[in-house]
Each structure stands twice: as structure tokens, then as C-alpha cells.
N, C-alpha and C positions, 0 to 999 in steps of 0.2 A: 063383389070383392075387387074385380079388376078396376072398376070405376073409382072405388075408394083409394086404391093404390095409385092410380094416375093423379087423383086430386092431391094426395100427399106428396107425390113427386113434384107436382106443379108448385105447391107451396114451398117445398124445400128449394126448388130452383129459383123461385122469386126471392128467397132469403139468401141465395148464394151458397147453399149448403149441399147441393146435389153433387156428389163426387163418386168416383169409382174407387178402386183399391188404391191405397197409398203406395207411392213408389218405394222400392227397396233401397235405392241409392239417392242421396241428396244431390243437388246440382254440383256441389263441391266435390263429392265423392265421384261423380261421373267424370268431371274434369280430370281428377287425379287418376282414375282408371284409364282414361284415354291417353293421358300423358305416359303412363307406364306401358301401355300397349304400343304406343308409337315408338317408344324407346326400344322395343323389341327384346327386352331382357326377361320377360315373363311369358309363360304360356297362358292360354285362356283358363285352364284348370287352376293354375297358380293364382291368377287374378281372382277367380271365383272364391278360392279358399281364403285369400287375403281379405276380401271384402265381405265374406260370409254370405255369399249369394250363389245361385246355381250358374252353371256355365251358360245356360240359355240367356240369363240376365246380362252376362258379359257380352255375348254375341249381339243381343238386342241393343245394348248401349252403344256398341261400336257401329252397328248398322244405322242407328238413328243419327249418329254424328256424321256418318259418311254421306247420307242422303239429305241434302238441304230441303227444308220444307217449303212448299209453295202455298200461297194463300188461296188460290182459286182451284176450281175443278180441273181435272185433267182432261185434255183433249186428245182424241185418238181415234 
């Protein structure tokens, strides 16, 4: 069963269809959320209610925007 699953995943990846869970917020919604957060007029709970997501999603979106992504492996 494991072998068939991996074969199916390989086929899906080759077709460009291998994905995880779809994001709750579109890129435009993320930019809007960040703009509202930066303005400082709303709490995280208010933003979560406004966008219809959990507070954790708000925190994660803010954190991803604050930490620039690097292309390589981390050295340490």
C-alpha cells in the first residue's frame, strides 16, 4: 500500500498537482491584513474575525511577513 501511495504521489508531482492544504487567505487578503495590522487600529482578534480565520492564522501571516525567506539552508 505504501508503494502504491508513493507511486501516486510521484505521478501527481510530475503533473504539478501535488499540494498541501489550500491557504485560508489569498495574497491580496494577506497584504490587506498586514496593512491593517501595521496601522495598529485593530487587535489580532478583530483581524481574525474580520477575515474569518483563527487568530493563529493572523499571527502566522504577520510572522511570515516579518521574517524574510532565504533560498539556502541555514548555517549555524
